[in-house]
Every structure is written in structure tokens, then in C-alpha cells.
C-alpha positions as CSV (number, residue, x, y, z in Angstrom):
1,M,365.3,26.4,158.5
2,S,368.5,24.5,159.5
3,H,369.6,24.5,155.7
4,L,368.8,27.9,154.2
5,R,368.3,28.0,150.5
6,T,367.1,31.6,150.2
7,G,367.5,33.2,153.5
8,V,364.1,34.5,153.5
9,A,361.3,33.8,156.0
10,L,357.7,34.9,155.5
11,V,355.8,36.1,158.5
12,I,351.9,36.3,158.2
13,P,349.9,37.9,161.0
14,A,346.4,36.3,160.8
15,W,343.6,36.8,163.2
16,N,340.3,34.8,162.5
17,E,341.3,34.3,158.8
18,V,340.2,30.8,158.6
19,E,338.3,31.6,155.2
20,A,341.5,33.3,153.8
21,I,344.7,31.7,155.1
22,G,344.6,28.7,152.9
23,A,344.4,30.5,149.7
24,V,347.1,33.0,150.8
25,L,349.4,30.0,151.6
26,D,348.6,28.4,148.3
27,E,349.7,31.3,146.4
28,V,353.2,31.6,148.0
29,P,355.8,31.1,145.1
30,G,357.8,27.8,145.4
31,N,361.4,28.2,146.2
32,C,360.9,31.8,147.3
33,V,361.1,31.4,151.1
34,D,362.5,28.9,153.6
35,A,359.9,29.2,156.1
36,I,356.4,30.4,156.6
37,L,355.3,31.6,160.0
38,V,351.6,32.1,160.7
39,V,351.1,34.0,163.8
40,V,347.8,33.7,165.6
41,P,346.5,35.5,168.7
42,T,345.5,32.3,170.6
43,A,345.8,28.5,170.1
44,A,342.1,28.4,169.8
45,D,341.9,30.5,166.5
46,A,340.9,28.0,163.8
47,T,343.2,29.8,161.5
48,A,345.9,27.7,163.0
49,G,344.6,24.4,161.9
50,V,344.2,25.5,158.3
51,A,347.7,27.0,158.3
52,R,349.3,23.9,159.4
53,A,347.2,21.8,156.9
54,H,348.8,24.1,154.2
55,G,352.4,23.5,155.4
56,A,353.0,26.7,157.4
57,R,354.6,26.7,161.0
58,V,352.0,28.3,163.5
59,L,353.1,30.7,166.3
60,V,350.9,32.1,169.1
61,Q,351.9,35.7,169.5
62,A,353.5,36.6,172.7
63,A,351.3,39.7,173.6
64,P,348.3,41.3,172.1
65,G,348.5,43.6,169.0
66,Y,349.5,43.7,165.4
67,G,353.1,44.6,166.1
68,A,353.4,41.8,168.6
69,A,352.4,39.4,166.1
70,C,355.0,40.7,163.5
71,W,357.5,40.8,166.2
72,T,356.8,37.2,167.4
73,G,357.4,35.9,164.0
74,A,360.3,38.0,163.3
75,R,362.2,36.8,166.4
76,Q,361.6,33.2,165.6
77,A,362.7,33.8,162.0
78,I,365.9,35.5,163.1
79,A,366.5,32.8,165.7
80,D,366.3,30.3,163.0
81,G,368.9,32.1,160.8
82,A,366.6,34.2,158.3
83,E,368.5,37.0,156.7
84,I,365.4,38.6,155.0
85,L,362.0,39.0,156.5
86,A,358.8,39.5,154.5
87,F,355.6,40.4,156.1
88,L,352.1,40.3,154.5
89,D,348.5,40.0,156.0
90,G,346.6,36.8,156.2
91,D,343.4,38.2,154.5
92,Y,344.3,37.6,150.9
93,A,344.5,41.3,150.1
94,D,348.2,41.1,149.8
95,P,349.2,38.9,146.8
96,P,352.1,36.5,147.6
97,A,353.0,36.3,144.0
98,A,354.7,39.7,144.3
99,L,357.2,38.3,146.8
100,P,360.1,37.6,144.3
101,S,359.8,41.2,143.2
102,L,359.9,42.6,146.6
103,V,362.8,40.5,147.8
104,A,364.8,41.1,144.8
105,P,366.1,44.7,145.6
106,I,367.5,43.4,149.1
107,K,369.3,40.4,147.6
108,Q,370.7,42.7,144.9
109,A,371.9,44.9,147.7
110,H,369.8,47.8,146.2
111,A,367.6,48.4,149.4
112,D,367.5,47.4,153.2
113,L,363.6,47.8,153.2
114,V,361.0,47.4,150.4
115,L,357.5,48.4,150.5
116,G,354.8,46.9,148.6
117,C,352.7,50.0,148.2
118,R,349.1,49.2,147.6
119,D,347.8,49.6,144.0
120,L,344.1,50.1,144.0
121,R,343.4,50.7,140.3
122,R,341.8,47.3,139.7
123,F,340.1,47.1,143.0
124,P,339.4,50.6,144.1
125,D,337.0,49.4,146.9
126,A,339.5,47.1,148.5
127,L,340.6,49.9,150.8
128,P,337.6,51.9,152.1
129,P,337.7,55.7,151.9
130,H,338.1,56.4,155.7
131,A,341.1,53.9,155.6
132,R,342.5,55.9,152.7
133,L,342.1,59.1,154.5
134,G,343.8,58.0,157.7
135,N,346.7,56.7,155.6
136,A,347.0,60.0,153.7
137,L,347.0,62.0,156.9
138,V,349.8,60.1,158.4
139,R,351.9,60.3,155.2
140,W,351.2,64.0,154.8
141,L,352.5,64.5,158.5
142,L,355.6,62.3,157.8
143,R,356.3,64.4,154.7
144,G,356.3,67.5,156.6
145,L,358.3,66.1,159.6
146,L,361.0,64.0,157.7
147,H,360.8,65.5,154.1
148,T,360.3,62.0,152.9
149,N,357.6,60.7,150.5
150,F,356.2,57.4,151.5
151,R,353.5,56.4,149.0
152,D,351.8,53.9,151.4
153,L,352.0,52.5,155.0
154,P,351.8,48.9,153.8
155,S,351.4,45.7,155.6
156,Y,353.3,44.1,152.8
157,K,357.1,44.7,153.6
158,V,360.3,43.0,153.2
159,I,363.3,43.9,155.3
160,R,366.8,42.8,155.9
161,A,366.9,41.1,159.2
162,S,370.0,43.1,160.4
163,A,368.3,46.3,159.6
164,L,365.1,45.3,161.6
165,E,367.4,44.4,164.6
166,Q,369.0,47.9,164.3
167,L,365.5,49.5,164.6
168,R,365.0,48.2,168.1
169,M,361.2,48.1,167.4
170,R,359.0,49.2,170.4
171,E,355.4,49.5,169.1
172,M,353.5,46.3,169.5
173,G,350.1,47.6,168.0
174,Y,349.2,49.3,164.8
175,G,352.0,51.6,165.1
176,W,354.5,48.9,164.1
177,T,354.7,50.0,160.4
178,V,354.9,53.7,161.1
179,E,357.7,53.1,163.5
180,M,359.5,50.9,161.1
181,L,359.2,53.3,158.2
182,V,360.1,56.4,160.4
183,K,363.2,54.9,162.0
184,A,364.3,53.5,158.7
185,A,364.1,56.9,157.3
186,R,365.9,58.6,160.0
187,R,368.6,56.0,160.1
188,H,369.1,56.6,156.4
189,L,368.3,53.0,155.4
190,S,367.9,52.3,151.8
191,I,364.2,52.2,151.0
192,E,362.5,51.1,147.8
193,Q,358.7,51.4,147.2
194,L,357.2,49.1,144.7
195,D,353.4,49.1,143.4
196,V,351.6,45.8,144.2
197,E,348.0,45.2,143.2
198,Y,345.8,45.2,146.4
199,R,342.9,42.7,146.4
200,P,339.6,42.5,148.2
201,R,340.0,40.3,151.4
202,L,338.5,36.7,151.4
203,G,335.7,36.4,154.1
204,G,335.3,38.3,157.3
205,R,335.8,41.9,158.0
206,S,339.0,43.8,158.4
207,K,339.7,44.6,162.1
208,V,340.5,48.1,161.3
209,A,339.5,49.2,157.8
210,G,336.3,47.4,158.2
211,D,335.2,49.5,161.2
212,P,335.1,53.3,160.7
213,R,335.4,53.8,164.5
214,A,338.5,51.5,164.8
215,S,339.9,53.4,161.9
216,L,339.7,56.5,163.6
217,R,341.4,55.0,166.7
218,A,344.1,53.5,164.6
219,A,344.6,56.8,162.8
220,Y,344.9,58.8,166.0
221,R,347.6,56.1,167.2
222,L,349.4,56.3,163.8
223,L,349.5,60.1,164.0
224,S,350.9,60.0,167.5
225,C,353.5,57.3,166.5
226,A,354.4,59.5,163.5
227,C,355.1,62.6,165.8
228,V,357.1,60.7,168.5
229,Y,359.3,58.6,166.3
230,A,359.9,61.5,163.7
231,T,360.9,64.2,166.3
232,S,362.4,62.3,169.2
233,R,366.0,61.4,169.5
234,S,365.5,59.2,172.5
235,V,363.4,56.5,170.6
236,L,366.2,55.9,168.0
């Protein structure tokens, strides 16, 4: 990324997504991003080889956890000079074709953070009921604590790099998204929410949504993060 054209870097956390990552990368619109960083948990993950074959740069995350994967990619992208960071999951559920629409509000200086809220009208089963319930509980809590209406807690996000650096992210697990949204709201960043069609994943099973017990653990963690980051001054 020594000669930036768009200023945008795409970060894709991908754990054991060998069946999906190739299709995801093939759908990234041309001339939309300067770099695609696929972050895997270990060098042994077969996802890495497929990602490289499809033109992505592969990074091994510095520590365990979803947030750590996102942060590993974000730090590298910022070091390379990216001005805008986009995040989407590597399971095919987040459509890369929506990237230009999500990047546009930031490029036009209308927003600091854009959320790709999951539209489930076409594929209502793409997000299981227990995952929807956990998402709704966290959003209900945030609405009460912050008086702000988040329509989703999505994996699909685009943020100005300078804004992400201001947030001083700490959560290296599944609390990453909640921390980002809460801190952005409390710092009065401009947030735009756009509906994006959410699709069934390709192959495998979701590490969280595909396991009710994992979903419950994640929901508890997200609720805890919501309370801490929405009420404490010390975490800002």
C-alpha cells in the first residue's frame, strides 16, 4: 500500500473458513480497496493458503479472540497508511459488494463510523433465533444506558482510521464490536447505519451463532461490555 488509491483497507477475520474465503475475496469490488488483509488464528489454518491464492495478504493474529484478529489487521493497515478501515467476516454472510455503499459516507465526510446492519428479509434463517435474541438484549440495554438506537451489532463495519485510534480499543474477544459502538457514541462520533443483505454462511458452522451455549457465553460477555463501556468514565 505504498501508493494509496482509495485509502481503504479491508480486514477479514477468518478462522477455518477454507470453504468460504475464496468466494468472499472474489466478490470484493475492484478499485474499492487498496489492500485486503485476511487474519487467521495460526499459520496452520488452511484458510491462509486459499486467501493468498485469491490475492489477499495473510496475517496471523497476535493473540486469541475476534477482537485480536480485527486489531491485528487494523494496526497493520494503519501502519501501511490506510485512512479508512473496513471489517467483514470471512464466512460469506457479509456481502463484499456492499463495500462502496458503506465507504461512501466516510469519504463524503458524512460519518466517522458506518454500520452494515444485517437485513434478514431474504434469508431469515441466516441468523439463528438465539443469536437474534442476544443481539436484541444488548441493543435494548444500550438504548437504556446511552439513549441511542443501534439497529444491529454487526461484523460489517467501516470506520475512519483516526477515529478508531481515538477509541483506544481494549476488547480482544467478542466484545470488540460493542466496545467500538459504545465508545463511538459516547465520544459523539458521527454514526450512520445502512441495511445490508445478510446471507447464509458457506460451509462449516458459526463459532458463536452455530452453538447455543457459545451464544449464551457471548451474550453474557456482550452485556458485561455494554454495561462497563456505557457507564464507566475510566475506559474512555
